[in-house]
C-alpha positions in Angstrom: 184.6 108.6 169.8 182.2 108.8 166.9 182.2 105.3 165.2 182.5 106.8 161.7 185.5 108.9 162.8 187.1 105.8 164.2 186.5 103.8 161.0 187.7 106.7 158.8 190.9 107.1 160.9 191.6 103.4 160.8 191.0 103.4 157.0 193.4 106.2 156.5 196.1 104.5 158.5 195.4 101.1 156.9 195.6 102.5 153.4 198.9 104.2 154.3 200.3 101.0 155.7 199.3 99.0 152.7 201.0 101.5 150.4 204.2 101.4 152.5 204.6 97.9 153.8 201.3 96.0 154.1 199.4 95.0 157.2 196.4 97.4 156.9 194.0 94.8 158.1 195.7 94.9 161.5 194.1 98.3 162.0 190.7 98.0 160.3 189.7 94.7 161.7 189.9 95.7 165.4 188.3 99.1 164.6 185.3 97.4 163.0 185.0 94.9 165.9 185.3 97.8 168.4 182.2 99.6 166.9 180.1 96.4 167.3 180.6 94.2 164.3 180.9 90.5 165.0 184.4 89.3 164.1 183.4 87.3 161.0 181.4 90.3 159.6 184.2 92.6 160.5 186.8 90.5 158.6 184.5 90.4 155.6 183.9 94.1 155.7 187.6 94.9 156.2 188.4 92.8 153.1 185.9 94.7 151.0 187.0 98.1 152.4 190.6 97.5 151.6 190.1 95.8 148.2 190.3 98.9 145.9 193.9 99.6 147.0 195.0 96.1 146.3 193.3 96.0 142.9 194.9 99.4 142.0 198.3 98.0 142.8 197.7 94.9 140.6 196.8 97.2 137.7 199.8 99.4 138.3 202.1 96.4 138.1 200.5 94.7 135.1 203.4 95.3 132.8 205.7 93.2 135.0 203.6 90.0 134.9 205.7 86.9 134.3 205.7 83.1 135.1 206.9 81.9 138.4 209.8 79.6 137.5 208.4 77.2 134.9 204.8 77.6 136.1 202.7 79.9 133.9 200.5 82.5 135.6 197.3 81.1 134.3 197.2 77.9 136.4 198.5 79.8 139.4 195.7 82.3 138.9 193.1 79.6 138.6 194.1 77.7 141.8 194.2 81.0 143.6 190.7 82.0 142.5 189.3 78.6 143.5 191.2 78.7 146.8 190.0 82.2 147.5 186.4 81.2 147.0 186.8 78.2 149.3 188.4 80.3 152.0 185.7 82.9 151.8 183.0 80.3 152.2 184.9 78.7 155.1 184.9 82.1 156.8 181.2 82.6 156.4 180.6 79.1 157.8 182.8 79.8 160.8 180.8 80.8 164.0 182.0 84.1 165.4 183.0 82.5 168.7 185.2 80.1 166.8 186.7 82.9 164.7 187.3 84.9 167.9 189.4 82.0 169.1 191.3 81.6 165.8 191.9 85.3 165.2 194.8 85.9 167.6 196.7 82.9 166.0 196.0 84.2 162.5 197.3 87.6 163.5 200.3 86.0 165.1 201.1 84.1 161.8 200.7 87.3 159.9 202.9 89.3 162.3 205.7 86.6 162.2 205.5 86.7 158.4 205.8 90.5 158.4 208.7 90.4 160.8 210.7 87.4 159.4 209.2 86.6 156.0 212.3 87.5 154.0 214.6 85.5 156.4 212.2 82.6 156.3 212.2 82.7 152.5 216.0 82.7 152.3 216.2 79.9 154.8 213.8 77.8 152.8 215.6 78.5 149.5 218.9 77.2 150.9 217.2 73.8 151.9 214.5 73.0 149.4 213.5 73.2 145.8 209.9 72.2 144.8 208.4 71.3 141.5 205.5 72.8 139.5 202.9 70.5 141.0 203.9 71.2 144.6 203.9 74.9 143.8 200.3 74.8 142.5 199.2 72.8 145.6 200.8 75.3 148.0 199.4 78.2 146.0 195.9 76.7 146.3 196.3 76.5 150.1 197.5 80.2 150.1 194.4 81.1 148.1 192.3 79.5 150.8 194.1 81.5 153.5 193.7 84.6 151.4 190.0 84.2 151.1 189.6 83.3 154.8 191.9 85.9 156.4 194.8 86.9 154.2 197.1 88.8 156.6 200.6 89.0 155.0 199.6 86.6 152.3 201.8 88.4 149.7 204.9 87.8 151.7 203.9 84.1 152.1 203.6 83.8 148.4 207.0 85.3 147.7 208.6 83.1 150.3 207.2 80.0 148.6 207.9 81.2 145.1 211.6 81.5 146.0 211.7 77.7 146.1 211.2 77.6 142.3 212.4 81.0 141.1 215.6 82.8 142.1 214.5 86.2 140.8 214.9 89.2 143.1 211.9 90.0 145.2 211.1 93.3 143.5 210.5 91.5 140.2 207.8 89.4 141.9 205.7 92.4 142.8 203.6 92.1 139.7 202.5 88.4 140.0 202.2 88.9 143.8 199.8 91.7 143.6 197.8 90.0 140.8 197.3 86.7 142.8 196.6 88.5 146.1 194.0 90.5 144.2 192.6 87.3 142.7 192.0 85.7 146.2 190.5 88.9 147.5 188.3 89.3 144.4 186.6 86.0 145.0 186.3 86.8 148.7 184.7 90.2 148.0 182.2 88.7 145.5 181.2 86.0 147.9 180.9 88.3 150.9 178.7 90.7 149.0 176.5 87.9 147.6 176.1 86.5 151.1 175.2 89.9 152.5 178.0 89.6 155.0 179.0 93.2 154.7 178.0 96.2 156.9 177.9 98.8 154.2 177.7 101.9 156.3 181.1 101.2 157.9 182.5 99.6 154.7 181.8 102.7 152.5 183.6 104.9 155.1 186.5 102.5 155.1 186.6 102.4 151.2 186.9 106.2 151.0 189.4 106.4 153.8 191.7 103.6 152.7 191.8 104.9 149.2 192.8 108.3 150.4 195.3 106.8 152.8 196.8 104.7 150.0 197.5 107.8 147.9 199.1 109.7 150.7 201.0 106.6 151.8 202.5 106.3 148.4 203.7 109.9 148.6 205.1 109.4 152.1 206.9 106.2 151.1 209.2 108.2 148.8 210.5 110.2 151.7 210.2 108.0 154.9 213.2 105.8 155.7 212.5 102.1 155.1 213.6 101.2 158.7 211.0 103.6 160.2 208.2 102.2 158.0 209.1 98.6 158.9 209.4 99.4 162.6 206.1 101.2 162.7 204.3 98.5 160.9 205.7 95.8 163.2 204.9 97.8 166.3 201.3 98.2 165.2 201.0 94.5 164.1 202.6 93.2 167.3 200.5 95.4 169.6 197.2 94.5 167.9 198.1 90.8 168.1 198.8 91.0 171.9 195.5 92.8 172.4 193.6 90.1 170.6 195.3 87.4 172.6 194.4 89.2 175.8 190.8 89.6 174.5 190.5 85.9 173.6 192.1 84.3 176.7 192.0 86.8 179.6 188.7 88.7 179.2 185.2 88.2 177.8 184.8 91.9 177.1 184.9 93.2 173.5 187.6 95.5 172.3 
């Protein structure tokens, strides 16, 4: 298959997935690796290629911004920005062979979060309550994860925020999209400054993911939620298994 067609198709699907339920990087990352990008460069290029959709969501939700519990958004934003920058630098300092080893486990963490994030959040809320300082520390760690990899980071944030705030999950969409975008913004700026992006593939991905995001939003109004969730989890689980097989049972690329 023509590499650009493969990247465009993955971008369309990823943009649609992100508009519906998240998990678009599960599609774009293996697509970029399969056309010859080293895994670290593929992850950086995927982050940049999917960034406009995330940023657009943050802008769309701007009217719903509110503190998390007693913690104002400004300190949460600050620690997320710093964490995102650190995570992006850590990714660039990670050798591709090391990242190839870590990648299946990162995908597994993201898949489990996609599958059980809500249940995990409810289980945590029944057992723990954390203070503002602990929330800022955890948010800083999540910022690092967001800059480094970022799969399902929004669900992780919401699960943690439930330990200090008992609002319904829908009302957390605005701060969630803002802080996910903050971590991604730092990562994008650092990846571009470090020239870690393969622009030919990334530009195709940018166009496709933006298009997919628009049509995904339209489809989301009609598709049943159970079908969206099942499809997302099937793709995430399948890609995770493929990467485990790639890392531990073969030396061949995807």
